[in-house]
N, C-alpha and C positions, 0 to 999 in steps of 0.2 A: 776457080774458087777464090773468094776474097780472103786475104789474110786477116785473121782475128787479132785484136789487140791482146796484150798481156799486161799484167799488173805486178808490181812489187809493193808489198805492204810491210812497213817497219813499225814495231811497237817498242818504245824505249823510255827510259828515264835518264835525263841528263844529270851527270854527277860532277862534271867539271866544265863550267860554262865557257871559260876562255879557250880550252882545247877544243870544245865542241864548235866554237865559232870557226876555228881553223879547219875542222872537219867539213863544216858546211861550205866554206869557200872552195875547198878541193873537190867536194862532192858535186857542187854546182858546175865547176869547170869540167869535171869528168862527164857530165851529161851533154855537153855541147855536141851537136851533130847527131844525136841519137833519135831525134824526133819525139822525145819524151814530153809528156804533159804532166805537170804537178797537179793532181786532182785535188788534193788537200794536204795540209799539214796543220795539226791542231793540238793544243795543250788542254782543250776543253773536252776531255774524254769522260763520259759518265755512263756507268753501268745501268742497264735496264734489267739484266739478269746476270747473276754470278759476280765475281770479283774481277777487277781490272788492276793487275799489279804493275802498271806502267803509267806514265804521264803524257806521253806524246805518241800520236799516230801520224804516219806519213804514207800517202798512197801515190804511187807513180804509175802512169799509163804509158806503155810503150807500143809502137806500131805493130810489133810481133813478138812472139816468144823468143825468136832468135835475137832480136834487138835487145830484149831484156837480159838474156843470158850473156850476150856479148858485152854489154855494159858492166854487169856485175863481175865478170871475170877479166875485165880490162885492167891493164897495168895502172891506168890513171885512177880507177876506183879502188884498186887494191891498196894504193898508198893512202887514199882517203879513209878506207875501211879501218885501217889500223888506228887512225885518230878516233873513229867512232868507238872502237873497242876500248880505247883509253879514256874516253870522255863520257860514256853512257853505258848503263846496264841495258842491254838489248834483250827484251823479253822474247822477241822472235823477229825474223825477217823471212817473208814468205813470197814465193813466186806463184802467181795464180794465172793459169791459162784460161782465157775466156772461150766460150763456145757459143754456137748458135742456140737461140732459145728453142725449147721443144716445139716441134712442128714446123720448123723452118728448114 
């Protein structure tokens, strides 16, 4: 059986740009060797339904659920995560497992 990719979705509003730049540098370094693909990062978030209480969306694609979990719980990302907490109001961070489409 083929391993399905997994995604991490972050929704946030940056409150301290200088500290957030430090976070981004550490977060990017922490992703080295994980096989991650940055699907998108966007500050152009527009609601088609409901309210969106954040300004930025980031979607990361990992080769597997285990790879996503390993990265999120890694010491390298733990250090970066503290900078995110200090520099942005995070509406949510979500782990999403992908599955085969119905009928496959």
